[in-house]
C-alpha positions as CSV (number, residue, x, y, z in Angstrom):
1,M,14.0,24.0,-76.0
2,D,13.8,25.6,-72.5
3,S,10.3,26.8,-71.6
4,N,12.0,29.8,-69.9
5,L,12.5,31.1,-73.5
6,R,8.8,31.2,-74.1
7,N,8.1,32.7,-70.7
8,K,10.7,35.5,-71.3
9,W,9.2,36.2,-74.8
10,Q,5.7,36.5,-73.3
11,K,6.9,38.8,-70.4
12,D,9.5,41.0,-72.1
13,G,8.7,40.8,-75.8
14,F,12.3,39.8,-76.7
15,V,14.7,36.9,-76.2
16,I,18.4,36.4,-76.9
17,V,19.8,33.0,-77.8
18,R,23.6,32.8,-77.7
19,E,25.7,31.0,-80.3
20,V,22.9,29.9,-82.6
21,F,25.5,29.5,-85.3
22,D,29.1,28.5,-84.6
23,P,32.0,30.7,-85.8
24,N,32.5,28.7,-89.0
25,R,28.9,28.9,-90.1
26,T,28.6,32.5,-89.0
27,N,31.7,33.5,-91.1
28,R,30.4,31.5,-94.1
29,L,27.0,33.2,-93.9
30,K,28.8,36.6,-93.6
31,S,30.7,35.8,-96.8
32,V,27.5,34.9,-98.6
33,C,25.7,38.0,-97.4
34,E,28.6,40.2,-98.5
35,F,28.5,38.5,-101.9
36,I,24.8,39.3,-102.2
37,L,25.0,42.8,-100.9
38,E,27.7,43.8,-103.4
39,Q,25.4,42.6,-106.3
40,W,22.3,44.2,-104.8
41,R,24.0,47.6,-104.7
42,T,24.8,47.3,-108.4
43,C,21.6,45.7,-109.6
44,N,18.6,44.3,-107.6
45,P,17.3,41.4,-109.7
46,E,13.8,42.1,-108.5
47,T,13.8,45.6,-110.2
48,G,16.8,45.6,-112.6
49,E,18.1,48.7,-110.9
50,P,20.6,49.5,-108.1
51,G,19.2,48.3,-104.8
52,G,20.3,51.2,-102.6
53,N,22.7,54.0,-102.1
54,S,25.3,54.8,-99.5
55,D,22.6,55.5,-96.9
56,A,20.8,52.1,-97.3
57,T,20.5,50.1,-94.2
58,I,18.3,47.1,-95.2
59,M,17.7,44.8,-98.2
60,R,15.2,42.0,-98.7
61,H,15.0,38.6,-100.4
62,L,18.6,37.5,-100.2
63,N,17.5,34.2,-101.6
64,H,16.5,35.5,-105.0
65,P,18.0,33.2,-107.7
66,G,19.4,36.3,-109.6
67,Y,22.2,36.4,-107.0
68,F,23.4,32.9,-107.6
69,K,24.3,32.5,-111.2
70,D,27.6,31.3,-112.6
71,N,28.1,28.3,-110.4
72,N,27.3,30.0,-107.1
73,V,24.4,27.7,-106.2
74,S,26.3,26.4,-103.1
75,K,26.0,29.9,-101.6
76,L,22.2,29.7,-102.0
77,T,22.3,26.3,-100.3
78,D,24.2,27.6,-97.4
79,L,21.7,30.4,-96.9
80,M,18.6,28.3,-97.2
81,D,20.0,25.6,-95.0
82,A,20.6,28.3,-92.3
83,V,17.0,29.5,-92.6
84,A,15.7,25.9,-92.0
85,T,18.3,24.6,-89.6
86,G,16.9,22.7,-86.6
87,K,18.1,25.1,-83.9
88,V,16.6,28.1,-85.6
89,L,13.2,26.4,-86.2
90,E,13.1,25.1,-82.6
91,I,13.5,28.7,-81.3
92,C,10.6,29.8,-83.5
93,R,8.5,26.8,-82.6
94,T,9.0,27.5,-78.8
95,I,8.1,31.2,-79.1
96,L,5.2,30.8,-81.5
97,G,3.8,27.7,-79.9
98,E,3.4,25.9,-83.3
99,E,5.2,25.1,-86.5
100,P,6.8,28.2,-88.1
101,L,6.3,29.1,-91.7
102,F,9.0,30.8,-93.7
103,R,8.3,34.4,-94.8
104,C,11.4,36.4,-95.8
105,T,15.2,36.9,-95.6
106,S,16.6,40.4,-94.9
107,L,20.0,41.9,-94.3
108,F,20.7,45.0,-92.1
109,M,23.9,46.9,-92.8
110,N,25.5,50.1,-91.6
111,P,25.3,53.1,-93.9
112,T,28.6,54.3,-95.4
113,R,27.8,58.0,-95.7
114,T,25.3,59.4,-93.1
115,S,24.9,58.3,-89.4
116,Q,21.6,58.5,-87.5
117,D,19.8,57.0,-84.6
118,G,16.6,55.3,-85.7
119,S,13.0,56.4,-84.8
120,W,11.1,54.8,-82.0
121,H,8.1,53.0,-83.3
122,R,5.8,50.0,-83.1
123,D,5.2,48.1,-86.4
124,T,1.5,48.4,-85.6
125,Q,1.6,52.1,-86.6
126,F,2.3,51.1,-90.2
127,I,-0.5,48.6,-90.6
128,T,-3.4,50.5,-88.9
129,K,-5.2,53.6,-90.2
130,T,-6.1,55.3,-86.8
131,E,-4.6,55.4,-83.4
132,Q,-7.7,53.9,-82.0
133,E,-7.3,50.9,-84.3
134,E,-3.6,50.6,-83.4
135,K,-4.4,50.7,-79.7
136,A,-7.0,48.0,-80.1
137,K,-4.7,45.8,-82.0
138,I,-2.0,46.0,-79.3
139,Q,-4.5,45.5,-76.4
140,S,-6.1,42.5,-78.1
141,A,-2.8,40.9,-79.4
142,E,-1.8,37.5,-78.0
143,D,1.3,37.7,-75.9
144,T,3.2,35.3,-78.3
145,G,2.3,37.2,-81.5
146,D,1.8,35.6,-84.9
147,A,5.3,36.3,-86.3
148,I,8.9,36.4,-85.3
149,Q,11.8,38.4,-86.6
150,L,15.0,36.5,-85.8
151,Q,18.0,38.8,-86.1
152,I,21.3,36.9,-86.3
153,A,24.5,38.9,-85.8
154,L,27.2,38.3,-88.4
155,L,29.3,41.0,-86.7
156,A,29.2,42.0,-83.1
157,N,26.7,44.9,-82.6
158,S,24.4,46.6,-80.2
159,D,22.2,48.4,-82.7
160,V,18.7,47.4,-81.5
161,E,16.9,49.0,-78.5
162,F,13.7,47.7,-77.0
163,V,11.4,48.6,-74.2
164,P,10.7,45.4,-72.3
165,G,7.0,44.6,-71.8
166,S,5.8,47.3,-74.1
167,H,4.3,44.8,-76.5
168,L,1.6,44.1,-73.9
169,R,0.3,47.6,-73.3
170,W,-0.3,51.0,-74.9
171,D,2.2,53.9,-74.6
172,T,2.7,55.9,-71.5
173,A,2.4,59.6,-71.9
174,T,6.2,60.0,-72.2
175,E,6.5,57.2,-74.7
176,H,3.7,58.6,-76.8
177,S,5.2,62.0,-76.8
178,I,8.5,60.6,-78.1
179,R,7.0,58.2,-80.7
180,K,4.2,60.3,-82.1
181,D,3.9,64.0,-81.0
182,S,4.5,66.6,-83.6
183,D,4.4,64.0,-86.4
184,G,7.3,62.1,-84.9
185,A,9.6,65.1,-84.5
186,H,11.0,63.6,-81.3
187,S,11.0,60.0,-82.4
188,R,14.8,59.8,-82.5
189,S,15.1,60.8,-78.8
190,N,17.7,59.2,-76.7
191,T,15.6,59.6,-73.5
192,M,13.1,56.8,-74.0
193,P,12.4,55.5,-70.4
194,S,13.3,51.9,-69.6
195,S,14.9,51.3,-73.0
196,H,17.3,48.3,-73.2
197,R,20.1,48.2,-75.7
198,I,20.7,44.6,-76.9
199,V,24.3,43.4,-77.3
200,L,25.0,40.6,-79.7
201,Q,28.1,38.7,-80.6
202,P,28.6,37.0,-83.9
203,G,26.3,33.9,-84.2
204,D,23.9,35.2,-81.5
205,A,20.2,35.6,-82.3
206,L,17.7,38.2,-81.1
207,A,14.0,37.7,-81.5
208,F,11.6,40.5,-80.6
209,N,7.9,41.3,-80.9
210,P,7.6,44.1,-83.4
211,Y,4.5,45.4,-81.6
212,G,6.7,46.6,-78.8
213,L,8.5,49.9,-78.7
214,H,11.8,49.5,-80.5
215,R,14.3,51.2,-82.9
216,G,17.6,50.5,-84.6
217,R,20.9,52.5,-84.8
218,Y,22.5,53.3,-88.1
219,H,26.0,54.7,-87.8
220,V,28.8,54.8,-90.3
221,D,31.5,54.0,-87.7
222,K,29.6,51.0,-86.2
223,P,29.8,48.1,-88.7
224,R,26.7,46.0,-88.9
225,R,25.8,42.9,-90.8
226,T,22.7,41.3,-89.4
227,L,20.8,38.5,-91.1
228,M,17.1,38.7,-90.3
229,L,14.9,35.6,-90.8
230,T,11.2,36.2,-90.7
231,Y,8.6,33.5,-89.9
232,T,4.9,33.4,-89.2
233,K,2.7,30.8,-87.5
234,T,1.8,28.1,-90.0
235,S,-1.9,28.7,-89.0
236,V,-1.6,32.5,-89.8
237,P,0.1,32.9,-93.2
238,C,0.6,36.5,-94.3
239,S,0.6,37.2,-98.1
240,D,2.5,40.4,-98.9
241,Y,5.8,41.6,-100.4
242,F,7.8,39.6,-97.9
243,S,6.2,36.3,-98.8
244,Y,5.9,37.1,-102.5
245,Q,8.6,34.9,-103.9
246,P,7.4,33.2,-107.1
247,W,10.9,32.2,-108.1
248,F,10.3,29.2,-105.8
249,L,8.3,27.8,-108.7
250,E,11.2,28.0,-111.1
251,A,12.5,24.7,-112.3
252,G,15.5,23.6,-110.3
253,Y,15.4,26.3,-107.6
254,L,15.0,23.8,-104.7
255,E,16.8,20.8,-106.2
256,N,20.2,21.4,-104.4
257,L,18.7,21.6,-100.9
258,P,19.6,18.8,-98.5
259,P,16.7,16.4,-97.5
260,R,16.5,17.9,-94.0
261,T,15.8,21.4,-95.5
262,L,13.6,20.7,-98.5
263,P,10.3,19.9,-96.6
264,F,10.4,23.2,-94.8
265,F,10.4,25.2,-98.1
266,E,7.9,22.8,-99.7
267,A,5.5,23.9,-97.0
268,F,6.2,27.5,-97.9
269,V,5.4,26.9,-101.5
270,S,2.3,25.0,-100.6
271,A,1.1,28.0,-98.5
272,Y,1.6,30.7,-101.1
273,E,1.7,29.0,-104.5
274,S,-1.9,29.9,-105.4
275,D,-1.2,33.6,-104.6
276,W,1.9,33.6,-106.8
277,N,0.1,31.9,-109.7
278,N,-2.9,34.3,-109.4
279,D,-0.6,37.4,-109.4
280,C,1.3,36.1,-112.5
281,S,-1.8,35.1,-114.5
């Protein structure tokens, strides 16, 4: 894949790759995601309870086997094949600089009751205890990062905003005021300097470094279906809720995957199997 993709990732913190999936595959994945979403809203198989109300904007683990009973295994195969398709993995490989390791599937959707602009944030603020620790993490981070969130539009949307280059530096005074002052009271501001709204067509993919300043938009009148595929570097696995998927060990879960897809998920199982077994013991 073009080295310009990696250069842009390093410089701006985000890249757009057009037509990662063709219209037929995009529509097929949209149908699969709608099928899963409808079930999740009624009963999330991870909890046995409804997954979200009318204001929900994201769900995780679309590949849970609980969604694919009653002869619907082909839908799981379509989803898993998309996660491990060559073009997607080559994007991740180019950006990360090494082999990608699967971590999670997610779906962004528009709310059906209440509209709101998202809060400006860096994901670092949720994984550090102090601002000094957060600042050090950003300033010491490699420009490629250790993970990639690949958002693939199933419907046209422009719901993500990003401040190019912000993954490489700490906040300016204005950025900090918007993001953090008064306990985040201004974090939904529409005046973030140098923000860039990202426009995607169905089948397009957006990857961005979550350490950069970014936010989403969640409006009832702006339909959104975005399949997000999360990967880490194989050398830096991350064991958490995202990667905790012990159903991969269930008999028959992987048996319908095509030969080109199976090795990718076998590597995922190999990386996390001991964690899953220890948690279940």
